Every structure is written in C-alpha cells, then in structure tokens.
LONUBA-824251 format. One record per residue (C-alpha): residue number from 1; residue in three letters; chain; y, z, x. Coordinates in Angstrom, 2 decimals, always signed. Each point is the difference from the previous one (the first is absolute). Layout:
N
<pt resi="NUM" resn="ALA" chain="A" v="Y" w="Z" u="X"/>
...
//
This chain:
95
<pt resi="1" resn="MET" chain="A" v="+0.00" w="+0.00" u="+0.00"/>
<pt resi="2" resn="LEU" chain="A" v="+3.41" w="-0.96" u="+1.38"/>
<pt resi="3" resn="ARG" chain="A" v="+3.20" w="+1.24" u="-1.63"/>
<pt resi="4" resn="LEU" chain="A" v="+3.55" w="-1.02" u="+0.84"/>
<pt resi="5" resn="LEU" chain="A" v="+2.43" w="+2.87" u="-0.47"/>
<pt resi="6" resn="GLN" chain="A" v="+2.81" w="-1.06" u="-2.26"/>
<pt resi="7" resn="HIS" chain="A" v="+2.03" w="+2.65" u="-1.77"/>
<pt resi="8" resn="ALA" chain="A" v="-2.03" w="+3.15" u="-0.52"/>
<pt resi="9" resn="LEU" chain="A" v="-1.07" w="+1.32" u="+3.41"/>
<pt resi="10" resn="GLU" chain="A" v="-1.48" w="+3.18" u="-1.50"/>
<pt resi="11" resn="ARG" chain="A" v="-1.96" w="-1.98" u="-2.59"/>
<pt resi="12" resn="ASP" chain="A" v="-1.61" w="-2.20" u="+2.66"/>
<pt resi="13" resn="THR" chain="A" v="-0.64" w="+2.74" u="+2.56"/>
<pt resi="14" resn="VAL" chain="A" v="-1.09" w="+2.82" u="-2.33"/>
<pt resi="15" resn="ALA" chain="A" v="-0.94" w="-1.07" u="-3.54"/>
<pt resi="16" resn="LYS" chain="A" v="-1.60" w="-3.34" u="+0.91"/>
<pt resi="17" resn="VAL" chain="A" v="-1.86" w="+1.55" u="+2.92"/>
<pt resi="18" resn="ALA" chain="A" v="-1.60" w="+2.48" u="-2.41"/>
<pt resi="19" resn="ASP" chain="A" v="-0.77" w="-2.75" u="-2.53"/>
<pt resi="20" resn="TYR" chain="A" v="-1.64" w="-2.24" u="+2.61"/>
<pt resi="21" resn="ALA" chain="A" v="-2.00" w="+2.88" u="+1.47"/>
<pt resi="22" resn="GLU" chain="A" v="-1.29" w="+0.90" u="-3.45"/>
<pt resi="23" resn="ALA" chain="A" v="-0.97" w="-3.66" u="-0.54"/>
<pt resi="24" resn="GLY" chain="A" v="-1.88" w="+0.01" u="+3.32"/>
<pt resi="25" resn="ILE" chain="A" v="+2.10" w="-2.71" u="+1.71"/>
<pt resi="26" resn="PRO" chain="A" v="-1.34" w="+0.26" u="+3.60"/>
<pt resi="27" resn="GLU" chain="A" v="+3.16" w="-1.11" u="+1.82"/>
<pt resi="28" resn="TYR" chain="A" v="+3.66" w="-0.01" u="-1.03"/>
<pt resi="29" resn="TRP" chain="A" v="+2.80" w="-1.71" u="+1.95"/>
<pt resi="30" resn="ILE" chain="A" v="+3.59" w="+1.02" u="-0.72"/>
<pt resi="31" resn="VAL" chain="A" v="+2.55" w="-2.57" u="+1.17"/>
<pt resi="32" resn="ASN" chain="A" v="+3.42" w="+1.63" u="+0.41"/>
<pt resi="33" resn="PRO" chain="A" v="+2.74" w="-2.58" u="+0.66"/>
<pt resi="34" resn="LEU" chain="A" v="+2.67" w="+2.73" u="+0.20"/>
<pt resi="35" resn="GLU" chain="A" v="-1.65" w="+1.55" u="+3.06"/>
<pt resi="36" resn="GLY" chain="A" v="-1.75" w="-3.12" u="+1.28"/>
<pt resi="37" resn="THR" chain="A" v="-3.40" w="+1.71" u="-0.14"/>
<pt resi="38" resn="ILE" chain="A" v="-3.45" w="-0.66" u="-1.35"/>
<pt resi="39" resn="ILE" chain="A" v="-1.99" w="+3.16" u="-0.69"/>
<pt resi="40" resn="VAL" chain="A" v="-3.76" w="-0.42" u="-0.23"/>
<pt resi="41" resn="LEU" chain="A" v="-1.86" w="+2.74" u="-1.87"/>
<pt resi="42" resn="THR" chain="A" v="-3.77" w="+0.29" u="-0.32"/>
<pt resi="43" resn="LEU" chain="A" v="-1.93" w="+1.96" u="-2.60"/>
<pt resi="44" resn="GLU" chain="A" v="-2.10" w="+2.81" u="+1.45"/>
<pt resi="45" resn="ALA" chain="A" v="-1.72" w="+2.62" u="-2.15"/>
<pt resi="46" resn="GLY" chain="A" v="+2.15" w="-0.92" u="-3.02"/>
<pt resi="47" resn="ALA" chain="A" v="+3.38" w="+0.19" u="+1.75"/>
<pt resi="48" resn="TYR" chain="A" v="+2.03" w="-2.41" u="+2.10"/>
<pt resi="49" resn="VAL" chain="A" v="+0.55" w="+0.60" u="+3.69"/>
<pt resi="50" resn="ALA" chain="A" v="+2.31" w="-2.04" u="+2.20"/>
<pt resi="51" resn="HIS" chain="A" v="-1.77" w="-2.56" u="+2.13"/>
<pt resi="52" resn="SER" chain="A" v="+3.35" w="-0.77" u="+1.60"/>
<pt resi="53" resn="VAL" chain="A" v="+3.67" w="-0.81" u="-0.50"/>
<pt resi="54" resn="PHE" chain="A" v="+0.83" w="-3.40" u="+1.47"/>
<pt resi="55" resn="ARG" chain="A" v="+3.53" w="-1.06" u="+0.97"/>
<pt resi="56" resn="ARG" chain="A" v="+1.74" w="-3.20" u="+1.02"/>
<pt resi="57" resn="GLY" chain="A" v="-1.51" w="-1.40" u="+3.17"/>
<pt resi="58" resn="GLU" chain="A" v="-3.47" w="+1.23" u="-0.95"/>
<pt resi="59" resn="GLN" chain="A" v="-3.08" w="-1.42" u="-1.71"/>
<pt resi="60" resn="ALA" chain="A" v="-1.02" w="+1.91" u="-3.13"/>
<pt resi="61" resn="SER" chain="A" v="-3.77" w="+0.26" u="-0.19"/>
<pt resi="62" resn="SER" chain="A" v="-2.53" w="+0.86" u="-2.64"/>
<pt resi="63" resn="LYS" chain="A" v="-2.47" w="+2.77" u="+0.68"/>
<pt resi="64" resn="LEU" chain="A" v="-2.45" w="-1.55" u="-2.47"/>
<pt resi="65" resn="LEU" chain="A" v="+0.34" w="-3.75" u="+0.67"/>
<pt resi="66" resn="SER" chain="A" v="-0.97" w="-0.52" u="+3.61"/>
<pt resi="67" resn="GLY" chain="A" v="+2.37" w="-2.40" u="+1.75"/>
<pt resi="68" resn="PHE" chain="A" v="+2.51" w="-0.23" u="-2.87"/>
<pt resi="69" resn="THR" chain="A" v="+3.55" w="+0.46" u="+1.30"/>
<pt resi="70" resn="VAL" chain="A" v="+3.51" w="-0.76" u="-1.21"/>
<pt resi="71" resn="ASP" chain="A" v="+2.93" w="-0.55" u="+2.33"/>
<pt resi="72" resn="VAL" chain="A" v="+2.59" w="+2.49" u="-1.28"/>
<pt resi="73" resn="ASP" chain="A" v="+2.95" w="-2.13" u="+1.12"/>
<pt resi="74" resn="ALA" chain="A" v="-1.41" w="-3.03" u="-1.82"/>
<pt resi="75" resn="ALA" chain="A" v="-0.60" w="+2.04" u="-3.16"/>
<pt resi="76" resn="PHE" chain="A" v="+3.64" w="+1.06" u="-0.16"/>
<pt resi="77" resn="ASP" chain="A" v="+1.46" w="-3.30" u="+1.16"/>
<pt resi="78" resn="LEU" chain="A" v="-1.65" w="-2.06" u="-2.74"/>
<pt resi="79" resn="ARG" chain="A" v="+2.39" w="-2.39" u="-1.67"/>
<pt resi="80" resn="ARG" chain="A" v="-0.21" w="-1.94" u="-3.26"/>
<pt resi="81" resn="GLY" chain="A" v="-2.54" w="-2.79" u="+0.24"/>
<pt resi="82" resn="VAL" chain="A" v="-2.15" w="+1.81" u="+2.57"/>
<pt resi="83" resn="ARG" chain="A" v="-3.07" w="+1.98" u="-1.02"/>
<pt resi="84" resn="MET" chain="A" v="-2.67" w="+2.14" u="+1.61"/>
<pt resi="85" resn="VAL" chain="A" v="-3.53" w="-1.39" u="+0.14"/>
<pt resi="86" resn="ASN" chain="A" v="-3.07" w="+2.20" u="+0.24"/>
<pt resi="87" resn="SER" chain="A" v="-2.64" w="-1.34" u="+2.36"/>
<pt resi="88" resn="ALA" chain="A" v="-2.71" w="+1.20" u="+2.31"/>
<pt resi="89" resn="THR" chain="A" v="+2.53" w="-0.05" u="+2.84"/>
<pt resi="90" resn="PRO" chain="A" v="+3.18" w="+2.11" u="+0.13"/>
<pt resi="91" resn="ALA" chain="A" v="+2.41" w="-0.75" u="-2.82"/>
<pt resi="92" resn="ARG" chain="A" v="+2.20" w="-2.96" u="+0.72"/>
<pt resi="93" resn="LEU" chain="A" v="+3.00" w="-1.65" u="-1.60"/>
<pt resi="94" resn="VAL" chain="A" v="-0.23" w="-3.41" u="-1.61"/>
<pt resi="95" resn="SER" chain="A" v="+2.64" w="-2.05" u="-1.72"/>
//
C-alpha cells in the first residue's frame, strides 16, 4: 500500500496506519512531499514498525519485495505526463 500525504497528516500517519494494520496490509509506504521523505512500514505481530525513512538522494526499498526500489528524487520530481512503472527491476520513469 502506498499513500501520498495530502492534507491530513494525522489521518495518514495515525488513523490510516491503524486501519491498514487491522486489515493486515503487510507493507505501507507513506510519501510525504512536504518533508521529501518516503516512510516504509512493515506489519509485524499486528502492528507497523518502521523499515526505514528514505530522503532525497536515497533509494527507498521494500522489505517484502526483494529488489524493488524507488528513487526518492525521481518520485518527488515527477511532472505531468510522466508516470512510475512497476517492473522486476528498480522503478524507473517513462514518458
């Protein structure tokens, strides 16, 4: 599950975290454009724990999907007409 923070920081970092944990979502990525971070949480024993907080200049990685990474700079520098593509290799930008 990937969620882009928009207006309600507390909703996405508290309420939604509880909802997704209850639903058994194994991994939850929070994309925070205000801070330029991607937080990756993994579900362990019914609660989320931080896998890591990734910042600009880093590659965000999944704990569950071996080899899946997202370039944090690219994620925040996306412009209209450019989209992310999921593949077996690290995420890349295509137009």
